[in-house]
N, C-alpha and C positions, 0 to 999 in steps of 0.2 A: 503493500499499500503506499503510495507517494506520498507527502505532506505538501501543502501547498501554503506559501508564505503571503498572506497580506499585509500591506503595508497600510500603518495606523498614523492618522497626524492628528497629535492634539495640541488646541492653542490654549496655552495657559491663562489662567485668567488674571487680571491685574490685582495690583494691592488693594482698591477699592472695591472688585468684585467678590475677594477674598472677605472682607467685613472684618478683619481682626484676625481669621483663620492663618493658620501656619501651614496646613497640611489640605490636601485635596483627596478623598474616598473612591478608589474604582471599582465596579462592580461588572463582572465580565458573567454571560451565560453560555456554556459552551455544550457541546454534544457530541458523544463519541461514535463517528459513524451517521449513516443516513437512517439507521433505526436505534441507537444509543439512545441511552436516558441523559436527561440534562446535567447539567451540572453548575454550579454556583462558585464561581471565585472571586476574591475581592481582594487589593492592594491599597496600600496609603501610599502617597506622593507627598514628601514634606520639602518645603522650599530652602532654599539652599543660596543664603544673599551672597556667598566667596565666588559663585559663580559668574563669570563674564555677561555681559548683554551679547547677545546674538546680533551678527551684523545682517543687515538685510542683501539676502541675495545668495550667502550660504546655504547649505544643505539643512543647515539647524535652526533656519531663520524662522520666525513666523509670521505669516501672513497679517498686515493689518486687518482690523475688525471690517467683514463687509467686502474684503477683496481676496482676489485668488491671484499667486505667482504663477502664472502657466509656463514662465520661459523656466522656471527652476524645476529641475527633473525630479527634485524630491516633492514636489506639489503637483506632477501631473495626475490627472483625473487617473483612477481603476478602473479598467473597464469591470463590467457586469459578468458573472460567471455563467456560462454558456452550457447549455444541457449538452451531453455528448449524444454522438448519431445515434446509438442503438436507444437511448431513451425516447429522443425524439421519433423514431421510427416505432417504438415501441406504443407510444401514445397514438399515433397515426393509425395503427394497424388494429387496436384494440377499440378505436371510435369507430372505423368503419366496420368492424365485426358486430361490438355490442350496440352501436347506435345507429347502424343502415341495414347492414343486411339481415342480422336476425330478426331484427322488430320487423321487416318487409316480410322474412318468412313467417312469422307469427302471425301476422295479419293477413297472408294468402291463406293460411290454414283456418284462421276462426271465421273470416269474414268473404272469403273466396269461394267458399262452397255453399251451395244452397242446402239450406235446412229441410229435412224431411216433410214431402207434401205441401212445400211453398214452390210456387209457381217462378220461372226465370224473371229477376228482375229486368225490366228493360223491354216486355213483350208489350205489345198495342194492346188496347181495349177491345171486345169483340166486335165493334163498329169501325176498327180500323183508324180511328181519329187522333187516338193518342199519340204524340211524338217523345219519345224516351231521349232523357237529357243525354251529354255526353258523358258524364257520370255513370248513369244506369245503362249505357251502350257500354262502357270499359268493365264494370262489372259482369254484364251479362257475358261478353268475351271471356274473361278470368273462370266463369264458371261452366263455359261449355268446355267439352271434348277433354274436361280432366286438366284444364291449365293451371289451375290454382293449385295443385299437387304438385306440377313440376317447377313453377315458382317457387313453392315452399321449399321442396327438395333442394333446388338451384341454389338459392338465396342461403339455405341454413349450410350447406356444404360449404359456400364461399365464404361464410362468417367462421364458420370453424376452422376453415383453412387459414383466413387472416390471425384469428386470435391465436394457434398453433405458431405462427410466424412471430406475432408480436410476444409471447412466451418464451420463445427461444430467446430472441435478443435479448429479453429483459434479465433472462437467467445468464445469458452468457456476460451481459455486463456486470454484474453482481459477483459472478466470478472472477471477473478480470480487474475492476476497478471500484466494486461496492464497497470491499473492506468488511462485510458483514456477513450474518448466514442469513440464507435465504427462507422466506416467510413469515419474517420476524415485524416486521412493520404493519400497522392497522391495514395500510393500503394494500399490502401483499395479501393480508388475512381476507382481506373482504373481496380481491379478484380472485384467490384460490375457491374460496365458497362458490362467488359467480361461476367458476369455470366448471366445478365439480357439478354444479345444479345443472348448468348448460348442456354438459356433456352426457348427462342424464337423459336428456330428453332424446336424441337419435336412438340410445341402446334401448329406451322405452319402446319406440316406435318398431327396433328390431324384433325384440321380445314381445309384442303384443300380438295376443292370437288375432287369428284372420275373423273377418267379420261376418256373421252367418248370416 
């Protein structure tokens, strides 16, 4: 596991801001790894009147209030932490799986199949005067010739495939750069539970007895 050093620039308070105090208390909250618990640390900084005042422009110089010395490398803006490519790809694949394809597959199975004894949505009235809407024609097309099942099966398979790719990417990322055990965070635990429940559905369909 590699450690990244993040520069920290602190503007010391003036004598007036200290209001007679001679020390400043720092409190820092840290976490060990992505799934580790929080740890609180503190340190006390005391003023040292024997130290010389810093010269403006040196690496140790303190910028005046409300200014930012961009010409000084010590005061250069720090870039924000960027997510690894595997983590970003994991998010995209999981979003497409659980937010797009699997819900479409569920919708096709739930609403695409006509209930027993119910006529096709979109049929005209007996006198042929009714004109079905575009939505009704779409639902009728899905319900005819078993298309609802083909859509359900295709979207579910694509969704499960995307889930598998996202799972492998994140598992590899934790092994390589995570520095923590698998399935220890709340996000990972809920994700694993959703995966188990999701994968149970096609297994249920496979072992389900044939309709009589």
